[in-house]
N, C-alpha and C positions, 0 to 999 in steps of 0.2 A: 558373494565371494568370487563367482565366475567373472564378474565385472572387474574386480580388483586384478585377477589374473590376467585378462585380456588387456587392461590398461597398463599393467607391468611390462607385458610382452611388447605392447605398442610403444612404450617409453624406451625399452631395450632397443627395439628395431630403429626408432627415430635417433637414438643416441649413436647407434652403429653406423647409420648412414651419414651423420653429421660429423664423423671423424675426418680430420684432414687426410688427404690422399698421401701426403708426404709427412713422415713422422721421425725427422732427424732431431737429434738433442740440441740444445743451445750451443753445446761445444762443438758439435759437428757443423752446425750452421756457421759458427765463427770461423772454423778451419776452412770451410768452403769459401766464405767471403774473403779470407786472407789470401787464398790462392787466386780467386777471381779478381782481386785488386791489381793483379799483373796482366790482366787480359790484354792482347795485342802485343805482348813484349816477348822476347827470346832471350835465353841466358845460357851461358857456357857451363859445362860441368866437368868435374874431375872424378875418377874412379878412386875411391878412398879405401875400399875393401873388396876382395874377390878371390877366385881360385882360378885354376886352369880353365875351368869351364866358362870363365868370363873373358878368355883371351881374345874374343871378337871385338871387345871394347878397347883393347890396348892400342895406344898410339892414334886413335882416331879422335876427331873433334866431336864432342857430345854436346848437343843443343836441345834444350826443351823450350817449347813455344806454347804459351798459353793463348791458343788460336781461337777457339769458339767457346763463348760464354753465354749461358742462359741463367734464368733464376734457378733451374733445377739440374743443370748438366754443364760440365766443363769438358772440353776435349783439348788435350795437351800432347801433341806429337813429340816424340822422342827420337831425335835424328842421331844416327851413329855414322859418321863419315858420310858416304854417299848412299847409305841405306836409309831410306825414308819410309820403312815399313811399319813402324811402330806408333800407335797413339793410345795414350792413357785416357780412359773415359771415366770421369768421377760423376756419379748420378745420385741425387736425393731420392730415396724410395720410402716406402711405408715401414721399412725394416732398419733404416740408417742409411749411410752412405755406402754405395757400391762402387768398386773399382773393376773395370774391364780393361783388358789388354786387346786393342783391336790390331790385328796383324794382317797385312795385305802383301801381295806380290807386286811387282813393278807395273803389271798391267791393270792393277787395281782390284783383282779378284781376291776373295778371302783366303787366307791360308788355312789348312785344315786345322791348325791349332790356333784359335782365335777366340776372343771375347772371354777368355779365361780371367778369373780373379776371385773376388769375394766381397762379402758385406761385413761392415764393421760389427764386431761382437760386443763392444763395450762403448761407452759414450766417448772414450777417448779425452782429447783436450783441444783447446783452441789452436795448438801447435803440433799435435801429434795425433795420427789416425792409424790403426792397423786394420788389416783386410785378411782374415784367414780364408784359405782356399774353400770354395763352395762345391756342392755336389756336381753341379754341371761341369765345373773345371776337372774335378777328380776323374769323372767319367771320360772327358775329352783326352786328358793325359794318359789314362790307362789304354784307350782306344788306339792312341798314337805311340805306344811304347815308352811313355815318359812317367813310369811308376815312381821314379826319384822325386817328382814334382808334387805328389799327392799330399804332402805335408807343408807346402808353401805358406808363408805368411808374408804378405807385402806391407810395407810400413811407409808412410810419407810424413815428413816433419817440415813445418815452415816456420821460419823466424824472419824478422825484418831484413836480414841481410843474407839468408840462405834458405834454399829448398833442398830437402834430401829425398831421394828414392832409394828404398832398401828392400831387399828380398833375403828372408832367412828360411833355412830348413837344415836338417842334419847335414853337417859337413859342408855348408855353404852359407856365406854371409857377404852378399854383394850390396855395395853402396855407391851411390854417385851424389856428390854434393855440387849444387848450382849456386853460383854467385849472383844474387839478385841485386847487387849494388851496381852492376855494370851491364846493362842491356846491350845485346849484340844485333848485329844485321839479321833481319828475319831469314829463315831457311826457305827452301823450296816448299811447295804444297806437298803434304804427305801423300803417299801413293794411295789411290782410291778414294780421295777427298777432292772437293772442288774449291 
């Protein structure tokens, strides 16, 4: 009997350590690959929805650049006019896809509100993924007086002709659509990156 117990524990241990480090669903993998297919290209966007909180985006050229791509991580700077402070970081993790917002100052140092985001809570689809705010981000927002952001959910949609970045929460629905059919000139290197 003891031998069976120890063998069973051994099997469980062996099974645990043989699990893959990254556990994204087939849908998340396909979504990741659909975005990675645009690596090295930049695209112009248009604000489709927003509120007065989004006035910083009005009248400015909005460019996303699928700039750095590996098998497990994509870095996509989001340029707003001459502001090169934002980079979306999409990473495959053991819990699904993780979205982080890397915010930098012009000298390359990190903003006090940076690397916020969330992990997919559902499998999503090959064209749509949602990232509810995570605990790290809630704490960061609260520490910096941004309690309004603690219910954020970020969404990304990708179709053959369009990529959408969207932020939703109570009383806010911000959305930018990027035209994937017309690559544009590459923007400058984002602040804090090489």
